[in-house]
C-alpha angles and dihedrals in degrees: 000000000000092000094047094047094048092048091051093046088052089059103261122134099245134198121188113204108204119191094202128058090263135009128256100042093139093042088061090062097053119112089012089298093316095092112233094214103183144320133256094226113129118259100263093045090045092055092049089067088068094057122223094335091058091090087075089070096054094095095046093046091048089059101038118014141156098294090045089054092049091049091046092053091047088056087057091051096259115132120200139202135201121236136183114319093021093286113160122213135169111265088238089060086221122122090197089069089062093048093050092046091052092046091053092045092051092048092050090050090056101254114160109221119207108188126195089029116139118193109226101179142005120206142161106262093182139334088280103037142053123210130213127198104213125193114214119187119238120268106252090191088067094040089250105138097164120104117241126218114209130179121230120191124196138169090225133022130190116205105210100153098134123228132288101276122111091014090185087075091059100264099123098145097268092140092060091057092047093049093046091050089063094049104270120145118237124213103219110268123231136162117278132186084029133145117256129233117225134197121255134010101288095100091043090052088055094043114154095017114130121199124201130199095014125143111235121193127193111214120192118186089343094307125111108242100172140002127190137172117220147071130335139173135217116223137183089264103034139287135350140148132102099301094046093047091050093057097036096097091065090044092052091048089051092051091049088053089049091241125155104263122191137168120216119197121201104201093188106039093157090066127059117218095268094049091044090051090051090051092051092046091051091051091049091051094046095047103031095146095049123097115260089239090060092048090054088061088077091055105036144031109266091246092061097051098083090049091049093050093048095049098045092041100231123136112243091220093059113115116246095240089058094060109114127220090251092052090048089054091051089055091047092051092047093051091050097041117027099172131207128182111224112219102167149341136240121266132261086272089074100030114107092209143003124248116210127029137131110010107251090212086074094052128075106235091206094060106011084235124146115256088209105044122040112227095023119116137176135211136179133348096355085079122080092260129115135156144182122287116273106090096296098115094047092050089052089053093050094044097047089044090052092051096041094049094051093043093048091050092050091050093047094048096047104034118103 
């Protein structure tokens, strides 16, 4: 929508081919339906959330960044607010408001919208034109149930089809196939910002429990790959929540490489082992007659106590003054290193974004134009770019769409 609207505003005759019955289906899911539009982090810190490939976005962000997006939305009548962590949302807390505002803006700009139009193929029609084979479903109102295939030719085309996550919204990876058909290289796609599956029943026994301010470490082949402080969630299949999702890309890559992938949870990150031991020893001395199970209530959520007792091998009925130094050490170690073996991850149906995609080395970051095919441009998740949660990915989509739409229009209007 951003690419189409910018192209039309630049003076190009613009057609938006929408696979679903209306645009913005996936946008409505962002931020749990509240639409986390962007983040107030400064440019350099913002780019760091994309990892090494984030440098590719520097040019696009320099031209259209978070404050530009906020100002743009204000011009459409959408007010925003900033929440914890610099996350920016519409004041209405309703993603549908963003979709409707963009639809109205596109229409006013003169964009022609063709809904329920699936692109089957992309080819070079001539040195100065690209051709699309578009499947249109039959019109049931006229008793025409047969699909139609129409050809659309254009001087410039922007592929902004998204990734392969949440395929029910229409993002089923079509853009990858189209790009590859014209010679582009694809970095293998895999789910990112995705929950992880763990071995055994421990996570299932803790299902529904959310932990805040815990330190989570991702360990691959015995080496720490990532460590983050924040919130996580236990599920019937394993681990989820913001911290887990943020480190899932490295976990998925480790699983693909058949590495040993583990997650370590430090339940008491504010205390080192010696201070934690002193805290436990003090509690044991103060409450010597109480059952060990009761004492754990001051250290853990009630739901975690049975799991703790089972894994450290101490009877809950044991009185606190009977706990030995060795048993105290077992508790200390468990609190600082609750370990899970990661054996899988959830599918694209539950992945917030897709890692992998069109190789950015084959795309000009200043225009989002293909270095291989004149007139072909890319925007958003179809590119090999992905970041943490917090509004970063959506800003990248808006920024690359802004650049791609304007660049495509310029090419179309000035090519022979």
